[in-house]
C-alpha positions in Angstrom: -6.7 20.6 -2.1 -10.3 21.3 -2.8 -11.5 23.9 -5.2 -14.3 25.1 -2.9 -13.7 25.5 0.9 -15.8 26.2 3.9 -16.7 29.9 4.2 -16.5 30.5 0.4 -19.4 32.4 -1.2 -20.9 30.4 -4.1 -23.7 30.6 -6.6 -25.9 27.5 -7.5 -25.8 26.7 -11.3 -28.5 24.0 -11.5 -31.6 22.8 -9.8 -34.5 24.4 -7.8 -32.1 27.0 -6.3 -30.4 28.0 -9.5 -29.0 31.5 -9.4 -29.2 31.8 -5.6 -26.1 32.8 -3.6 -24.9 31.5 -0.3 -22.0 30.7 2.0 -20.5 27.1 2.1 -21.3 25.6 5.5 -19.6 22.2 5.2 -17.6 20.3 2.6 -17.4 16.5 2.0 -14.4 16.1 -0.3 -14.6 12.3 -0.7 -18.2 12.4 -1.6 -17.7 15.5 -3.8 -20.6 17.3 -2.1 -21.1 20.4 0.0 -23.7 22.2 2.1 -24.7 25.8 1.5 -26.4 27.9 4.2 -30.2 28.4 3.7 -30.2 26.7 0.3 -31.4 23.2 -1.0 -33.8 22.9 2.0 -35.2 19.4 2.4 -37.9 18.0 4.7 -37.0 15.2 7.1 -39.6 13.3 9.1 -38.1 12.4 12.5 -39.6 9.4 14.4 -40.6 10.0 18.0 -39.6 8.0 21.1 -40.3 8.0 24.8 -38.4 11.3 25.4 -39.0 13.2 22.2 -42.1 13.7 20.1 -41.9 13.0 16.4 -41.6 16.0 14.1 -41.0 17.3 10.6 -37.6 19.2 10.3 -36.3 21.4 7.5 -32.6 20.8 6.9 -30.0 22.0 4.4 -29.4 19.2 1.9 -26.1 18.4 0.2 -25.3 19.8 -3.3 -22.8 18.2 -5.7 -19.6 20.4 -5.9 -19.9 20.5 -9.7 -23.2 22.3 -9.4 -21.8 25.5 -7.8 -19.4 28.2 -8.9 -17.3 30.4 -6.7 -18.3 34.1 -6.6 -15.5 36.5 -7.7 -14.9 39.3 -5.2 -14.3 41.7 -8.1 -17.2 41.0 -10.5 -19.6 39.4 -8.1 -20.3 36.6 -10.7 -19.7 32.9 -10.6 -16.5 31.6 -12.0 -14.7 28.3 -12.3 -11.7 27.6 -10.0 -8.3 26.4 -11.1 -4.9 26.0 -9.4 -1.7 27.9 -9.5 1.8 27.0 -8.1 3.6 29.9 -6.6 6.7 29.6 -4.4 6.1 25.8 -3.9 2.5 26.6 -2.7 -0.6 25.5 -4.4 -3.1 28.3 -4.6 -6.6 28.7 -6.0 -7.2 31.0 -9.0 -10.4 32.1 -10.6 -10.1 31.2 -14.3 -11.9 34.1 -15.9 -10.7 37.0 -13.9 -7.3 35.4 -12.9 -8.0 36.5 -9.3 -5.8 34.6 -6.8 -7.4 33.3 -3.7 -5.0 33.0 -0.7 
């Protein structure tokens, strides 16, 4: 089970987008990375061919999962995520506020 899932609201803790908030768009658990909507924008040069003209595209880059924190619904601040076992189910829990995520 991953600590951060698609659709979670997160805050970036390091880098050029430090302090910015966004929603997780995609998660790559084996690589330990994720993509956040409208953050960590990178420029990619696309080579043209007979059908398409070459262009410069702006894409959302991947961010390491350790560089983001989940935003607490109560305090609206970033918090670390832990796990909790309840009725033989593994649930996510915010460490500081003890808020349980379904």
